[in-house]
C-alpha positions in Angstrom: 82.3 53.1 105.7 82.2 55.8 102.9 85.4 54.3 100.4 86.8 56.4 97.2 89.6 55.7 94.9 91.4 58.5 92.9 92.4 56.5 89.6 95.5 57.6 87.8 96.6 60.1 89.4 99.8 62.3 89.5 101.0 62.4 93.3 102.3 64.9 94.9 102.4 63.7 98.5 103.9 66.6 100.2 107.1 65.1 101.5 109.1 66.7 99.2 110.2 63.4 97.0 109.3 63.7 93.6 105.7 63.0 91.5 105.1 58.9 91.0 101.7 57.9 89.4 99.4 55.9 91.6 95.9 55.5 92.9 95.0 56.9 96.1 92.7 54.9 98.4 90.0 57.1 101.6 88.2 55.1 103.8 86.1 57.3 105.8 88.4 60.1 107.1 91.2 58.9 106.1 93.9 57.6 103.8 93.5 54.0 103.6 96.3 53.1 100.5 98.6 54.9 98.0 100.1 52.5 95.3 98.1 50.4 93.4 93.8 50.0 94.4 91.5 48.3 93.1 88.2 49.8 93.8 86.2 47.9 97.0 82.6 47.5 96.0 80.4 50.5 95.8 83.4 53.2 96.4 83.3 56.3 94.2 86.1 56.2 91.8 87.3 58.9 89.9 89.7 58.8 87.3 91.8 61.6 87.3 93.6 61.0 84.3 96.9 62.0 85.0 96.1 65.0 87.6 97.8 66.2 89.9 96.3 64.9 93.6 98.2 67.0 96.4 97.4 67.6 100.3 95.3 70.2 101.3 97.1 73.7 101.6 97.3 74.9 105.8 97.5 78.5 105.9 100.1 79.2 108.9 98.8 83.1 109.8 94.7 83.3 109.1 92.8 86.5 110.3 89.2 85.5 109.4 87.5 88.1 110.9 89.4 90.4 109.2 87.2 92.6 106.8 89.3 93.4 103.5 89.5 96.9 105.2 92.1 99.6 104.8 92.1 100.0 108.4 91.5 98.2 111.9 89.2 100.5 112.6 86.6 98.8 110.7 87.2 95.6 112.5 86.2 96.7 115.8 83.6 99.1 114.5 81.3 96.4 113.3 78.7 94.7 115.7 79.4 91.1 117.2 77.0 89.6 114.9 77.8 91.1 111.6 80.8 90.0 112.2 80.6 86.6 113.0 78.9 86.4 109.6 81.6 87.9 108.3 84.4 85.5 110.0 82.1 82.5 108.5 81.9 83.5 104.9 86.0 84.5 105.1 86.0 80.5 106.3 84.5 79.0 103.5 86.2 81.3 100.8 89.5 79.5 101.9 87.9 75.9 102.1 86.5 77.2 98.2 90.6 78.2 98.0 92.3 75.0 98.8 93.0 75.5 102.2 91.7 72.7 104.4 93.6 74.0 107.5 94.3 77.1 108.9 96.5 78.5 112.0 94.8 81.4 113.3 97.5 84.3 113.9 94.4 86.3 116.3 90.4 86.8 116.1 89.7 90.9 116.2 86.9 90.2 118.9 87.7 87.7 121.7 85.7 84.4 120.9 85.1 85.2 116.9 87.7 82.2 116.3 86.6 79.8 119.0 82.9 80.2 117.4 83.9 79.4 114.1 86.8 77.1 115.2 83.5 75.1 116.9 81.0 75.1 114.5 83.0 73.6 111.7 84.2 70.9 113.9 81.2 70.2 114.4 79.5 70.3 110.5 77.5 73.4 111.3 79.5 75.3 108.5 81.6 75.1 105.9 85.2 75.4 106.3 88.9 74.5 107.3 90.5 72.9 110.9 90.9 75.8 112.5 93.8 76.2 115.4 91.3 79.6 117.3 93.6 82.7 117.9 92.9 84.9 120.8 92.9 88.6 119.9 96.3 90.2 119.3 97.8 91.3 123.2 99.4 94.5 122.8 100.8 97.4 125.0 99.7 101.1 125.7 100.5 102.9 122.7 102.1 99.9 120.7 100.2 98.0 117.3 96.6 97.3 117.6 95.8 100.4 120.6 93.1 101.9 118.8 92.3 104.0 121.6 91.9 107.8 122.3 91.8 109.6 125.5 88.3 111.4 124.2 86.7 108.4 122.8 85.2 105.8 124.4 87.1 102.6 124.0 84.2 100.7 123.8 83.9 96.9 124.7 85.8 94.8 121.8 88.8 96.3 120.5 90.8 95.2 117.6 93.7 94.5 120.3 93.4 93.9 124.2 96.3 96.8 125.7 98.0 95.1 128.9 100.5 96.4 131.0 103.3 94.4 132.9 103.5 90.9 133.1 100.2 90.7 135.8 97.7 91.7 133.3 99.4 90.5 130.5 99.2 86.6 132.5 95.4 88.0 133.0 95.0 88.1 130.0 96.0 84.8 128.9 94.1 82.9 131.5 91.1 84.7 130.4 91.2 83.4 126.8 92.3 80.5 128.0 89.1 80.4 129.7 87.1 81.2 127.0 88.9 78.1 124.6 91.9 79.5 122.4 94.1 77.2 120.8 96.5 80.3 120.4 97.9 83.2 122.4 98.9 86.1 120.1 101.0 88.4 121.1 102.5 91.5 119.2 105.8 92.3 120.5 107.2 94.5 118.2 106.5 97.6 115.9 105.4 97.0 112.1 105.2 98.4 108.5 101.7 99.5 108.7 102.5 101.8 111.6 104.9 104.6 111.2 104.8 106.0 114.1 106.1 102.6 115.6 108.7 101.2 113.0 109.3 97.4 112.4 112.6 97.9 114.2 111.3 98.9 117.6 110.6 96.4 120.3 107.5 97.1 122.5 106.8 94.6 124.6 109.4 93.5 127.9 111.0 90.5 128.8 109.1 89.9 131.6 105.8 90.6 129.2 106.5 87.7 127.7 107.7 85.6 129.5 104.2 85.9 131.6 102.2 84.5 128.6 104.6 81.8 127.9 104.3 80.6 131.4 100.7 80.3 131.1 100.3 79.0 127.7 102.3 75.9 128.9 100.7 75.5 132.2 97.4 75.1 130.0 98.5 73.4 127.3 98.1 76.1 124.6 100.5 77.5 121.7 102.3 81.4 121.2 102.5 82.8 118.1 104.0 86.3 117.9 104.2 89.5 115.6 107.7 89.8 116.0 109.8 92.3 113.8 112.6 93.4 115.6 115.6 91.5 116.1 114.8 91.8 120.3 111.6 90.6 119.7 113.0 87.4 118.4 115.1 86.7 120.9 112.6 87.3 123.4 110.6 85.1 121.7 113.0 82.2 121.4 114.0 82.0 124.5 110.6 82.1 125.8 109.7 78.7 124.3 107.2 80.7 121.5 106.6 78.4 118.7 105.6 80.2 115.8 106.9 84.1 115.0 105.6 85.8 112.9 108.1 88.0 110.1 111.6 88.3 112.0 112.1 91.0 109.6 115.2 92.6 111.1 116.7 89.6 113.0 120.4 89.9 113.3 122.6 86.9 113.6 122.4 86.3 117.0 118.7 85.8 116.8 119.0 84.0 113.4 121.3 81.9 115.5 118.5 81.2 118.0 116.2 80.4 115.5 118.2 78.0 113.9 119.6 76.1 117.1 115.9 76.2 117.9 114.1 74.8 114.2 112.9 71.2 115.7 110.3 73.4 117.3 109.8 77.2 115.9 108.1 78.2 112.9 108.7 81.0 111.2 106.4 82.5 108.6 107.2 86.2 107.2 103.8 87.1 105.4 105.7 88.7 102.1 102.1 89.3 101.0 100.8 92.1 103.2 104.0 94.0 102.4 104.3 93.0 98.6 101.3 94.5 97.9 101.5 97.1 99.8 104.7 98.2 98.6 103.3 97.6 94.8 99.4 97.6 94.7 98.3 100.1 97.1 97.7 102.5 94.2 94.7 100.2 93.0 93.1 101.1 96.2 93.4 104.3 96.4 95.3 104.0 99.7 98.4 106.5 100.6 101.9 105.8 99.3 104.8 109.1 99.9 107.9 108.4 99.1 108.9 108.1 102.6 106.3 105.6 103.1 107.2 103.7 100.2 110.9 103.5 101.2 110.2 102.7 104.5 107.9 99.2 103.4 110.2 98.7 100.6 112.8 98.7 103.1 111.2 96.1 105.5 110.5 94.0 102.5 114.4 93.9 101.4 115.3 92.9 105.0 112.4 90.3 105.3 113.5 89.0 102.2 117.3 88.5 102.7 116.6 87.1 106.7 114.3 84.5 104.9 117.0 83.4 102.6 119.4 83.0 105.6 117.0 80.9 107.9 115.8 78.9 104.8 119.9 78.1 104.0 119.7 77.6 108.1 116.9 74.5 107.6 114.8 76.9 109.6 111.2 76.1 108.7 110.0 79.0 106.7 106.1 78.8 105.7 104.3 80.8 103.1 101.1 82.5 104.1 100.1 85.4 106.2 97.9 88.6 107.0 94.8 88.0 104.3 92.0 90.2 105.4 93.7 93.9 104.8 92.1 95.6 101.4 95.4 95.6 99.5 96.0 92.0 100.6 91.8 90.2 100.5 91.1 87.1 101.6 91.0 84.6 98.7 94.3 85.1 97.2 96.5 83.2 100.3 98.1 81.0 97.1 100.1 84.1 96.1 102.4 83.2 98.6 103.8 79.9 97.4 104.9 82.2 93.8 106.5 84.5 96.2 108.3 81.6 98.2 109.6 81.2 94.0 110.0 84.4 93.3 111.4 86.3 96.0 112.8 83.9 98.2 114.4 81.4 95.9 112.1 78.5 96.3 111.9 75.7 94.8 108.0 75.2 93.4 108.2 71.7 95.5 109.7 73.5 98.3 106.9 76.1 98.7 104.8 73.2 98.2 106.2 71.9 101.4 105.8 74.8 103.4 102.2 74.7 102.9 101.4 70.8 103.2 103.7 69.1 105.4 105.4 72.0 107.2 101.1 73.4 107.4 100.6 70.2 109.2 103.4 70.3 111.4 102.8 73.8 112.5 99.2 72.6 113.3 100.7 70.2 115.7 99.4 67.5 113.0 102.3 66.5 111.3 101.7 62.7 112.3 98.4 62.6 110.1 97.9 65.8 108.2 99.8 67.3 105.5 100.7 64.5 103.3 99.2 62.1 101.0 100.3 59.2 103.1 98.4 55.9 104.4 96.8 56.6 107.9 96.7 60.2 107.4 93.6 62.6 107.5 92.3 62.5 104.0 92.8 66.4 102.8 92.9 66.2 99.3 93.3 68.3 96.3 93.0 67.9 92.5 94.7 70.0 90.6 94.2 70.4 86.5 98.1 70.8 85.9 101.0 70.9 87.5 102.0 73.2 90.4 105.4 71.9 89.9 105.6 73.9 86.2 103.2 76.9 87.6 102.2 77.6 90.9 99.9 79.8 90.1 97.3 77.6 89.2 96.8 76.6 92.8 95.6 80.7 93.3 92.9 79.5 90.4 89.6 77.9 92.1 88.5 76.9 88.5 91.4 74.6 88.7 90.7 73.0 92.0 88.7 70.2 90.2 87.9 68.7 93.3 88.7 69.9 97.7 88.3 67.3 99.9 88.5 67.9 103.4 88.7 65.0 106.2 86.6 62.6 103.3 84.1 64.3 102.5 84.5 66.5 99.0 83.6 70.4 99.7 84.1 70.8 96.2 83.0 67.3 94.6 84.7 66.2 91.4 82.5 66.5 88.3 83.8 64.8 84.8 81.9 67.0 82.8 
């Protein structure tokens, strides 16, 4: 069994407690000891010289098959072969930036996530641990319905359109048959679709319930794009565990989220809205006064809602919705900084959200997301103190070593 010892580290263990100095022994793919370690014979020993050792980061809202384009039409236009290659390229990029696990919030073709997950798990390609998602399930005329009566709808659209509980149930069962871990719903409108405002609810209670029933029967998870108040309430009522955005959650919806805080996660995906508002001009995207006012309203409402949910003890996680032109892959750690700047999180709270709570959203809270004996050895050695400057997690050169499952993706070098 291979052994690695990280000596003289400043350990931020992901639990939220204060950093402490110590050593970490990794044997095989697990953390064997945290504290004072005498290196075993033939162990690789790394002198961290007081640098920070933290758990690998977890992205709770990944879209590895999104293509950094301005509109989703590009996602369906690319042939599946090229699309698979792009997905694996993004998987490596996430690991390069210290994200050792991803909870997928949707693929853009039915089996892209499944194939990526299996190839990574087999060791054929580098990438994070991945919970594979279905394509997004939406309604006719809803977010992601790109069909037009005068065009061939094609065989692999960006989203799968269903109407009524029978169609949603069938689509969910098909996705389970193909091996997904997560069923993704588009329950509300969105900031990016001015004709379908964020505050609108698109799916019915029966439709959400049908998918939730299939998930329970097959042991799968459900994640939902839910910006409107009623969409959040539907999700909580039907046991949806992962709720994205929650932009316009009202008092009743917040009360429901608080009551369900032991099983539910909220990931607002701040960056996708923040960058669309403040950085669209860099990419030549249209930005009229009306659109800016709408996006600003969505961002302001999201910020106020997340502050309230944080006070209520709801698990609010940083990250999400990277893969658009204005919010490209590779900048994911930016969300931790936005949690501090916009939501009033401390750097430690943001880091816990990306590590310990990340392990919990992956369904692996008893073995992932902390520097703790018996836990999986997903570790980052960081040149600097994230508690002084979370921005260093956005700088790949500051990640001196990246370990996933006890194996170095980015080996330590003392040079």
